[in-house]
ZAVEX-752816 format. One line per field, with one value per residue (C-alpha): residue in one letter; x, y, z. Coordinates in steps of 0.25 Angstrom, whole numbers, plus 5000, padded with zeros to 4 digits. Layout:
! residues N
residuo: A,...
east: X,...
north: Y,...
up: Z,...
//
This chain:
! residues 852
residuo: M,C,R,I,A,G,A,L,R,T,L,L,P,L,L,A,A,L,L,Q,A,S,V,E,A,S,G,E,I,A,L,C,K,T,G,F,P,E,D,V,Y,S,A,V,L,S,K,D,V,H,E,G,Q,P,L,L,N,V,K,F,S,N,C,N,G,K,R,K,V,Q,Y,E,S,S,E,P,A,D,F,K,V,D,E,D,G,M,V,Y,A,V,R,S,F,P,L,S,S,E,H,A,K,F,L,I,Y,A,Q,D,K,E,T,Q,E,K,W,Q,V,A,V,K,L,S,L,K,P,T,L,T,E,E,S,V,K,E,S,A,E,V,E,E,I,V,F,P,R,Q,F,S,K,H,S,G,H,L,Q,R,Q,K,R,D,W,V,I,P,P,I,N,L,P,E,N,S,R,G,P,F,P,Q,E,L,V,R,I,R,S,D,R,D,K,N,L,S,L,R,Y,S,V,T,G,P,G,A,D,Q,P,P,T,G,I,F,I,I,N,P,I,S,G,Q,L,S,V,T,K,P,L,D,R,E,Q,I,A,R,F,H,L,R,A,H,A,V,D,I,N,G,N,Q,V,E,N,P,I,D,I,V,I,N,V,I,D,M,N,D,N,R,P,E,F,L,H,Q,V,W,N,G,T,V,P,E,G,S,K,P,G,T,Y,V,M,T,V,T,A,I,D,A,D,D,P,N,A,L,N,G,M,L,R,Y,R,I,V,S,Q,A,P,S,T,P,S,P,N,M,F,T,I,N,N,E,T,G,D,I,I,T,V,A,A,G,L,D,R,E,K,V,Q,Q,Y,T,L,I,I,Q,A,T,D,M,E,G,N,P,T,Y,G,L,S,N,T,A,T,A,V,I,T,V,T,D,V,N,D,N,P,P,E,F,T,A,M,T,F,Y,G,E,V,P,E,N,R,V,D,I,I,V,A,N,L,T,V,T,D,K,D,Q,P,H,T,P,A,W,N,A,V,Y,R,I,S,G,G,D,P,T,G,R,F,A,I,Q,T,D,P,N,S,N,D,G,L,V,T,V,V,K,I,I,R,Q,E,E,G,L,H,A,G,T,M,L,T,T,F,T,A,Q,D,P,D,R,Y,M,Q,Q,N,I,R,Y,T,K,L,S,D,P,A,N,W,L,K,I,D,P,V,N,G,Q,I,T,T,I,A,V,L,D,R,E,S,P,N,V,K,N,N,I,Y,N,A,T,F,L,A,S,D,N,G,I,P,P,M,S,G,T,G,T,L,Q,I,Y,L,L,D,I,N,D,N,A,P,Q,V,L,P,Q,E,A,E,T,C,E,T,P,D,P,N,S,I,N,I,T,A,L,D,Y,D,I,D,P,N,A,G,P,F,A,F,D,L,P,L,S,P,V,T,I,K,R,N,W,T,I,T,R,L,N,G,D,F,A,Q,L,N,L,K,I,K,F,L,E,A,G,I,Y,E,V,P,I,I,I,T,D,S,G,N,P,P,K,S,N,I,S,I,L,R,V,K,V,C,Q,C,D,S,N,G,D,C,T,D,V,D,R,I,V,G,A,G,L,G,T,G,A,I,I,A,I,L,L,C,I,I,I,L,L,I,L,V,L,M,F,V,V,W,M,K,R,R,D,K,E,R,Q,A,K,Q,L,L,I,D,P,E,D,D,V,R,D,N,I,L,K,Y,D,E,E,G,G,G,E,E,D,Q,D,Y,D,L,S,Q,L,Q,Q,P,D,T,V,E,P,D,A,I,K,P,V,G,I,R,R,M,D,E,R,P,I,H,A,E,P,Q,Y,P,V,R,S,A,A,P,H,P,G,D,I,G,D,F,I,N,E,G,L,K,A,A,D,N,D,P,T,A,P,P,Y,D,S,L,L,V,F,D,Y,E,G,S,G,S,T,A,G,S,L,S,S,L,N,S,S,S,S,G,G,E,Q,D,Y,D,Y,L,N,D,W,G,P,R,F,K,K,L,A,D,M,Y,G,G,G,D,D
east: 5461,5464,5449,5444,5453,5447,5433,5436,5442,5429,5419,5426,5423,5408,5407,5414,5404,5392,5397,5399,5385,5379,5387,5383,5368,5369,5376,5365,5354,5362,5364,5349,5345,5331,5331,5334,5346,5351,5355,5351,5341,5344,5335,5337,5325,5321,5319,5304,5298,5283,5273,5272,5285,5293,5307,5314,5312,5319,5321,5319,5325,5316,5324,5313,5302,5292,5294,5283,5290,5284,5291,5292,5298,5305,5299,5284,5279,5289,5291,5284,5288,5279,5279,5288,5299,5295,5298,5288,5287,5275,5274,5280,5292,5306,5317,5327,5337,5326,5321,5334,5334,5324,5322,5314,5310,5305,5298,5294,5279,5280,5293,5294,5308,5313,5323,5327,5334,5338,5333,5341,5335,5343,5340,5342,5352,5346,5352,5354,5360,5371,5375,5375,5384,5393,5394,5397,5402,5394,5397,5402,5397,5406,5400,5407,5417,5412,5419,5431,5437,5451,5460,5448,5439,5430,5437,5429,5437,5428,5416,5402,5398,5385,5383,5378,5365,5364,5356,5348,5340,5325,5319,5332,5331,5341,5347,5344,5349,5357,5369,5369,5381,5389,5389,5402,5408,5423,5422,5418,5433,5434,5419,5409,5398,5383,5377,5362,5353,5340,5329,5318,5321,5329,5323,5311,5300,5302,5311,5321,5325,5339,5347,5362,5371,5374,5389,5393,5385,5380,5367,5358,5344,5334,5324,5321,5318,5307,5310,5295,5293,5306,5316,5326,5330,5337,5345,5354,5366,5371,5383,5384,5393,5389,5383,5374,5382,5382,5396,5393,5383,5372,5374,5363,5361,5352,5347,5341,5332,5336,5323,5321,5312,5301,5289,5281,5275,5260,5250,5241,5229,5228,5218,5220,5209,5212,5205,5210,5201,5200,5208,5219,5232,5245,5251,5237,5238,5229,5233,5244,5246,5255,5262,5270,5282,5285,5299,5309,5304,5318,5324,5322,5313,5302,5304,5292,5289,5276,5272,5260,5260,5247,5236,5222,5216,5228,5220,5222,5237,5243,5250,5240,5245,5259,5263,5274,5283,5287,5274,5263,5256,5248,5247,5242,5252,5244,5232,5219,5211,5197,5186,5176,5186,5194,5187,5197,5212,5218,5233,5242,5252,5265,5274,5288,5298,5313,5310,5302,5313,5306,5317,5318,5306,5293,5280,5265,5254,5241,5229,5226,5212,5211,5197,5196,5186,5177,5179,5170,5177,5164,5153,5139,5134,5119,5114,5106,5108,5093,5083,5067,5057,5043,5035,5020,5017,5016,5024,5036,5046,5044,5056,5056,5068,5079,5093,5102,5117,5129,5141,5153,5157,5154,5139,5133,5146,5147,5154,5142,5131,5126,5121,5111,5109,5100,5109,5099,5085,5078,5079,5067,5072,5060,5068,5078,5087,5090,5099,5094,5104,5103,5103,5110,5099,5095,5080,5074,5062,5053,5055,5055,5069,5072,5085,5085,5094,5091,5087,5075,5066,5051,5042,5052,5045,5052,5044,5030,5024,5014,5006,4998,4985,4984,4969,4969,4954,4950,4949,4957,4965,4979,4983,4997,5001,5013,5015,5029,5038,5047,5053,5040,5048,5038,5024,5016,5005,4993,4988,5001,5011,5021,5031,5037,5046,5040,5053,5068,5074,5086,5095,5100,5086,5085,5074,5083,5090,5102,5099,5085,5071,5059,5045,5032,5020,5006,4997,4982,4970,4956,4950,4942,4949,4960,4974,4987,5002,5015,5028,5041,5049,5064,5072,5087,5092,5105,5114,5117,5126,5116,5123,5135,5146,5147,5159,5160,5162,5156,5163,5178,5189,5204,5215,5220,5232,5233,5240,5237,5224,5215,5200,5196,5183,5175,5162,5148,5140,5126,5128,5135,5146,5149,5143,5150,5165,5177,5175,5184,5186,5190,5190,5182,5190,5181,5182,5197,5200,5196,5207,5216,5214,5210,5215,5208,5215,5207,5211,5203,5190,5182,5190,5198,5206,5204,5216,5220,5229,5234,5242,5232,5217,5211,5201,5187,5176,5178,5168,5177,5169,5174,5170,5167,5164,5159,5162,5148,5146,5144,5151,5145,5152,5148,5154,5153,5157,5166,5165,5179,5183,5197,5202,5215,5221,5230,5242,5233,5224,5212,5205,5207,5197,5185,5176,5179,5177,5164,5159,5162,5151,5142,5138,5124,5124,5128,5117,5107,5111,5110,5096,5091,5096,5089,5076,5077,5079,5067,5058,5063,5059,5046,5043,5047,5037,5026,5029,5029,5015,5009,5014,5008,4995,4995,4998,4987,4977,4981,4979,4965,4961,4964,4954,4961,4953,4957,4972,4979,4993,5004,5002,5005,4993,4992,4983,4985,4995,4997,5001,5013,5018,5018,5020,5008,4997,4986,4981,4968,4968,4956,4965,4970,4957,4957,4971,4967,4960,4949,4937,4924,4918,4904,4909,4917,4910,4903,4909,4924,4923,4931,4926,4937,4935,4930,4915,4907,4903,4902,4916,4918,4921,4935,4940,4947,4959,4960,4971,4979,4976,4981,4991,4982,4970,4978,4974,4959,4960,4965,4955,4944,4949,4950,4936,4931,4939,4933,4919,4923,4917,4925,4938,4945,4950,4965,4967,4960,4966,4966,4962,4972,4968,4958,4964,4952,4940,4943,4957,4964,4972,4967,4960,4969,4958,4962,4975,4974,4983,4981,4988,5001,5007,5010,5004,5013,5025,5036,5047,5047,5055,5067,5067,5068,5082,5091,5084,5071,5079,5075,5060,5061,5067,5056,5044,5048,5056,5044,5039,5052
north: 5266,5265,5269,5259,5248,5252,5251,5237,5233,5237,5231,5217,5212,5216,5209,5197,5196,5198,5187,5177,5180,5177,5164,5160,5163,5156,5144,5143,5143,5132,5124,5123,5109,5103,5095,5096,5106,5098,5083,5082,5090,5090,5094,5094,5090,5088,5074,5074,5077,5081,5079,5090,5096,5103,5097,5103,5109,5103,5112,5107,5115,5117,5124,5126,5128,5119,5106,5101,5093,5083,5079,5066,5060,5047,5046,5050,5045,5054,5066,5074,5085,5097,5103,5114,5104,5105,5092,5088,5077,5068,5062,5065,5056,5057,5059,5047,5042,5035,5049,5055,5055,5054,5058,5069,5067,5077,5073,5081,5079,5080,5073,5064,5068,5065,5071,5067,5073,5068,5074,5072,5074,5076,5078,5093,5093,5096,5107,5101,5106,5096,5102,5116,5111,5104,5117,5127,5127,5133,5148,5155,5169,5176,5188,5201,5207,5219,5232,5230,5240,5244,5255,5261,5262,5253,5247,5240,5227,5221,5227,5219,5211,5207,5192,5186,5179,5164,5157,5145,5137,5134,5120,5114,5099,5099,5093,5103,5111,5116,5124,5138,5146,5148,5160,5163,5174,5177,5178,5163,5161,5168,5167,5156,5161,5158,5160,5163,5168,5176,5180,5174,5159,5158,5163,5170,5163,5155,5150,5139,5139,5144,5139,5142,5134,5143,5138,5136,5147,5137,5143,5132,5131,5121,5119,5121,5135,5141,5153,5155,5157,5165,5169,5175,5174,5185,5180,5186,5178,5181,5178,5179,5173,5163,5174,5179,5192,5196,5195,5198,5207,5199,5196,5194,5182,5181,5168,5168,5156,5152,5149,5136,5132,5126,5133,5131,5143,5145,5152,5162,5155,5141,5146,5159,5165,5175,5180,5184,5189,5180,5184,5191,5193,5186,5193,5196,5196,5186,5184,5182,5171,5172,5162,5164,5156,5156,5155,5166,5175,5181,5167,5157,5149,5160,5164,5159,5157,5154,5145,5140,5125,5122,5128,5122,5122,5123,5130,5137,5136,5129,5142,5153,5159,5162,5166,5176,5166,5177,5185,5175,5183,5175,5181,5176,5171,5166,5171,5163,5165,5163,5162,5155,5143,5143,5150,5147,5143,5135,5137,5130,5140,5135,5143,5138,5144,5144,5153,5142,5132,5118,5110,5117,5126,5123,5125,5126,5128,5136,5137,5149,5150,5160,5163,5169,5180,5184,5195,5199,5192,5185,5192,5188,5180,5179,5165,5168,5177,5181,5182,5183,5189,5195,5204,5208,5222,5234,5226,5231,5226,5212,5203,5201,5192,5186,5188,5177,5178,5169,5175,5167,5177,5174,5175,5187,5195,5209,5201,5192,5202,5205,5219,5219,5231,5232,5236,5238,5235,5243,5258,5262,5256,5247,5235,5233,5222,5219,5209,5198,5198,5183,5177,5188,5188,5200,5203,5211,5220,5230,5244,5259,5266,5281,5288,5301,5310,5311,5325,5327,5337,5335,5335,5329,5319,5306,5296,5292,5279,5274,5262,5254,5247,5234,5236,5245,5244,5249,5264,5265,5275,5272,5280,5280,5280,5279,5265,5266,5279,5276,5291,5297,5304,5302,5304,5298,5305,5297,5299,5299,5292,5303,5301,5314,5316,5323,5323,5324,5310,5307,5295,5294,5291,5278,5275,5274,5261,5260,5273,5268,5273,5264,5269,5261,5267,5261,5262,5258,5258,5261,5248,5238,5232,5243,5237,5243,5241,5246,5252,5254,5267,5266,5279,5278,5290,5296,5302,5317,5324,5328,5322,5329,5320,5318,5314,5300,5297,5308,5306,5302,5301,5306,5309,5322,5321,5318,5305,5293,5294,5301,5301,5295,5301,5298,5304,5299,5304,5298,5301,5291,5292,5302,5311,5305,5302,5305,5316,5328,5331,5344,5353,5366,5379,5383,5382,5383,5373,5362,5363,5367,5354,5344,5340,5330,5322,5315,5300,5296,5300,5295,5296,5307,5308,5319,5322,5332,5343,5348,5340,5339,5342,5341,5329,5332,5331,5340,5342,5342,5347,5340,5345,5333,5335,5324,5321,5325,5335,5345,5340,5341,5345,5344,5348,5336,5336,5325,5324,5321,5316,5320,5311,5307,5294,5283,5278,5270,5282,5278,5288,5288,5298,5294,5296,5310,5313,5306,5313,5327,5325,5313,5310,5310,5295,5294,5304,5297,5283,5289,5295,5281,5274,5284,5282,5267,5267,5276,5267,5255,5262,5266,5252,5246,5256,5252,5238,5239,5247,5236,5225,5232,5233,5218,5214,5222,5217,5203,5205,5210,5198,5188,5186,5187,5176,5167,5171,5158,5163,5162,5176,5179,5183,5191,5184,5192,5197,5192,5205,5211,5201,5199,5214,5217,5216,5222,5210,5203,5188,5187,5188,5174,5169,5175,5173,5178,5191,5187,5195,5193,5180,5185,5192,5181,5176,5162,5150,5153,5149,5136,5125,5126,5142,5148,5148,5161,5164,5176,5180,5176,5186,5184,5191,5204,5207,5220,5230,5228,5215,5210,5199,5190,5191,5184,5170,5174,5181,5168,5159,5167,5167,5152,5151,5160,5152,5139,5144,5151,5142,5149,5146,5134,5123,5122,5110,5116,5122,5137,5144,5155,5159,5156,5150,5153,5146,5135,5133,5121,5119,5109,5114,5115,5108,5095,5095,5087,5095,5084,5073,5068,5065,5051,5045,5053,5047,5056,5047,5056,5066,5057,5060,5076,5076,5079,5092,5084,5072,5077,5078,5064,5059,5065,5061,5050,5041,5032,5030,5035
up: 4682,4697,4700,4690,4697,4710,4705,4699,4713,4719,4710,4708,4722,4720,4707,4712,4724,4714,4705,4717,4722,4709,4707,4721,4718,4705,4712,4722,4711,4704,4716,4721,4723,4726,4738,4753,4755,4767,4769,4783,4792,4807,4818,4833,4842,4856,4860,4859,4846,4845,4835,4825,4829,4818,4817,4805,4791,4779,4767,4753,4741,4730,4719,4709,4719,4711,4718,4728,4738,4748,4761,4768,4780,4781,4795,4792,4806,4813,4804,4793,4784,4780,4766,4771,4776,4791,4798,4809,4819,4816,4830,4844,4847,4855,4846,4845,4835,4826,4823,4821,4806,4795,4780,4774,4759,4749,4736,4724,4722,4707,4703,4716,4717,4732,4741,4756,4768,4781,4795,4807,4821,4834,4849,4854,4866,4879,4888,4902,4915,4914,4900,4907,4918,4908,4899,4910,4924,4935,4935,4948,4952,4962,4970,4965,4974,4983,4987,4996,5006,5003,5009,5017,5005,4996,4984,4973,4970,4958,4951,4952,4940,4935,4935,4922,4923,4923,4912,4916,4905,4909,4911,4915,4919,4930,4938,4949,4956,4944,4947,4941,4947,4959,4968,4975,4983,4984,4999,5000,5002,5016,5020,5021,5012,5009,4996,4993,4981,4982,4972,4964,4962,4974,4987,4980,4972,4965,4976,4975,4960,4963,4975,4979,4988,4999,5001,4987,4980,4969,4963,4957,4951,4956,4946,4931,4927,4918,4910,4907,4922,4926,4916,4925,4940,4948,4960,4970,4976,4990,4998,5014,5024,5035,5044,5033,5030,5015,5009,4995,4988,4981,4966,4956,4948,4936,4931,4917,4913,4899,4890,4884,4873,4883,4878,4865,4858,4862,4853,4859,4853,4848,4837,4829,4821,4809,4797,4783,4771,4759,4747,4756,4749,4754,4766,4773,4788,4794,4809,4820,4829,4841,4850,4862,4868,4883,4880,4879,4868,4866,4864,4853,4862,4862,4847,4839,4824,4818,4806,4799,4800,4792,4785,4783,4773,4763,4752,4743,4748,4760,4764,4764,4776,4783,4796,4801,4809,4819,4821,4818,4808,4798,4784,4771,4761,4749,4742,4740,4753,4749,4760,4750,4749,4763,4775,4785,4787,4799,4801,4811,4816,4823,4833,4835,4845,4843,4831,4824,4825,4822,4829,4842,4843,4850,4842,4844,4835,4834,4824,4815,4809,4798,4792,4778,4778,4767,4757,4746,4735,4729,4722,4723,4712,4707,4707,4694,4683,4682,4694,4692,4701,4700,4709,4709,4704,4714,4724,4731,4742,4737,4732,4717,4716,4725,4719,4724,4724,4729,4736,4741,4751,4766,4768,4776,4775,4767,4756,4754,4755,4742,4737,4725,4716,4703,4692,4681,4677,4687,4683,4692,4704,4707,4712,4724,4729,4743,4749,4758,4769,4772,4758,4750,4740,4732,4735,4723,4727,4721,4726,4720,4722,4722,4725,4732,4740,4755,4760,4750,4755,4758,4746,4736,4726,4726,4717,4713,4716,4706,4708,4697,4699,4691,4692,4679,4676,4690,4693,4706,4712,4719,4731,4737,4752,4760,4767,4773,4775,4787,4788,4782,4771,4760,4755,4743,4735,4737,4722,4713,4722,4722,4734,4740,4752,4765,4773,4770,4766,4775,4771,4785,4791,4798,4789,4777,4775,4766,4760,4756,4761,4759,4758,4755,4748,4746,4733,4735,4726,4729,4724,4732,4739,4738,4734,4737,4734,4740,4734,4741,4738,4741,4742,4741,4748,4743,4754,4755,4764,4775,4787,4794,4800,4815,4823,4829,4840,4847,4860,4862,4872,4872,4881,4887,4878,4863,4866,4866,4859,4849,4845,4832,4826,4814,4808,4807,4795,4791,4777,4767,4757,4751,4761,4773,4775,4773,4784,4788,4802,4808,4821,4822,4823,4835,4846,4846,4857,4847,4838,4849,4857,4846,4832,4822,4812,4800,4800,4787,4781,4792,4805,4812,4825,4836,4845,4855,4850,4863,4873,4884,4885,4899,4901,4898,4888,4875,4863,4850,4838,4825,4811,4802,4787,4778,4763,4757,4746,4752,4765,4778,4791,4805,4819,4828,4843,4848,4863,4868,4882,4885,4897,4904,4898,4902,4894,4886,4882,4890,4898,4913,4917,4910,4922,4924,4909,4909,4921,4914,4904,4900,4886,4880,4880,4895,4899,4891,4897,4911,4908,4903,4915,4924,4916,4916,4932,4934,4925,4933,4947,4941,4937,4950,4958,4948,4951,4966,4966,4957,4966,4978,4971,4967,4981,4987,4977,4980,4995,4993,4985,4996,5008,5021,5026,5014,5014,5018,5016,5026,5032,5046,5054,5066,5076,5089,5099,5113,5120,5125,5135,5150,5152,5145,5156,5148,5140,5137,5139,5130,5118,5121,5117,5103,5097,5084,5080,5071,5066,5073,5070,5067,5054,5049,5036,5037,5030,5034,5049,5053,5061,5072,5073,5085,5086,5087,5101,5110,5115,5130,5140,5145,5158,5156,5165,5171,5166,5179,5185,5198,5197,5206,5195,5184,5189,5190,5176,5170,5177,5172,5158,5158,5162,5151,5141,5146,5144,5130,5119,5109,5115,5109,5118,5121,5112,5100,5087,5087,5074,5071,5057,5046,5033,5024,5019,5009,5014,5008,5021,5031,5044,5056,5064,5058,5066,5079,5089,5100,5091,5097,5083,5088,5075,5066,5058,5059,5053,5040,5049,5047,5032,5034,5038,5050,5054,5057,5064,5078,5075,5068,5081,5090,5081,5072,5082,5086,5100,5106
//
């Protein structure tokens, strides 16, 4: 009985608690009341209210959840209410008593039942320096006591302490200087002390922010602080006597700048672009938007919250997306994304600090543009149930009919491109359908199709082409020839049209497109005139496992140690399924160093990972054989060589000695590139030499075409030399009479002599001076030469024009003999020299100044 009583005492309190909880729960259900749960909503705001600023959120209790409520404001010119109960400012205005109170109405759209609630707004108190001074007195900081000497040894009187930091809010409005703390030493009772502070903000940049009264030790700040520029100041306070001797050890003073909410959140981009496939399920990730706040991220001022303000268009639901209010991740929240109806959504995203508080937080917005991408959710539909076409006999490769379809998917995408297949009615395969890439139409053409496995040996009979001549009543023979055979695999019997192979058919040949090989044949009769027709043979080649897989890539890099990277490899097989992947990867048993140094791990059916098995492998180039086996029946294996460059790596896994490794051995591609560069350089040099030789030949030929006597170009002509100077005593004065060296006049052709040219006469005999004349003979020599010149009819007079060169017959230039060398120029008008600028001013003054 005692045990039963004890158990009952244990169970009774539990039963009572459960009963009370059920009663409370039922009471809450019974007490649910439709309407506003509060009689008055209050909000504390700053003095200035901005347009679009969220003020507060009013809650409406909808017990059955079926009511559709519409909100209204008693002051619609100043305030509005969204469907979620968020109250916004319609315009910007300073908060005053006339805006301190207004009403919010909620009305049922169906029953027109109406509820109301009052909203009260009040000003947020401002923290000023006066309130700081009134709330607390200026703190006093005393220098800690030092060691003192007592009874011949040092004795510690008081342990040093750590001075707590001074907290100072940013953006203070003054007045300045604002007193912070007082620095004092116990020795100021006996000594006259001077106080000072050092450090950034005092005597170091930025200087002058903090000052100290050298007598009283009062530390003050001189200007508002900005936490976003400097969040903490570290100063040192000093105390010295009037002679500058240190009387106290310096103490450290730390001033923390307290963050104020003075920065709005800023999005990294004003427009964010994202995509989501149509038909995505709710919860599908779309994109992430990010905003930053320059305020303290560890305080409420820098803690951001995101929300979606609006969505356009609002179909099929106004809430197609939602956003994680902390991370900014946007996901789908409703089904019904259909690209054919809505191709793009535009969301307005709002970021608010103070953890999203609409009353005290600062906000900013950005735009998120979400594009709905196409998926293959619409089948192609024929525009008609029956299509008609006709084709002339004995014609192939012509279009019989166009099959038109419509597809609501995005044009020119894989989801839109149609693939046609003949499902019946053509047992012999005489027709084929190709897709027009622009219109997506199906083009029905006449062909003959056969299917064969690749690898057929030469001499295999494929089919027989039989041509029918509509001229039935004429005795004509038909002969067959090959018209087009790109790979030269086939031959046709000229009499019976039998087609056989003359080479092995290979599906991997570049002449095979989409597994189909096309050949064209010609059938001709022997009539007059002969007539002919063509036929196309399409051979659909079935794949066999005739190609072994190869490693890809063939070159790779890795570090000397297993970490931090590995080599991902795959296989290249020219065959197709089922003769290709999945592949099996392995290392050979020989040489033994391969499995000792390396290990290979199969990731999936197409990829594997090669890693170092040992802890260290010296840098260099290694050839690693890899066994790759495909999935054909029977399977085909191959040993491929992977060229691995092992190098020294940095902390990021990047090679740091690439140059040394590359120098150890060049790949085939690099050697080919170098040879090509050398060949191109030699060709350029050869072309330059040929061009130079050709240019010289053209120049020589051009010179031979010009008559030296008719060459009127401005060339420098060598007329004569005047001797070697006064020291040269062996000279002939007769050279003065012939300043130009010309050919004998007797051999000059007739018709090219000018009127002012020297006439033809016998050359006069001028005196010749001896090789070593006496100085006294010079005068006689000159006089004799003068007499000879006066009697010389060929010598021109002193005032005559001299002929220096012949300009050629038929010259368009005027004769120099028309110039009057004796003209004084007095009749010339030189006033135009004044128009030539300052450089000709002197010349204008000399000749254009009139009679002066």
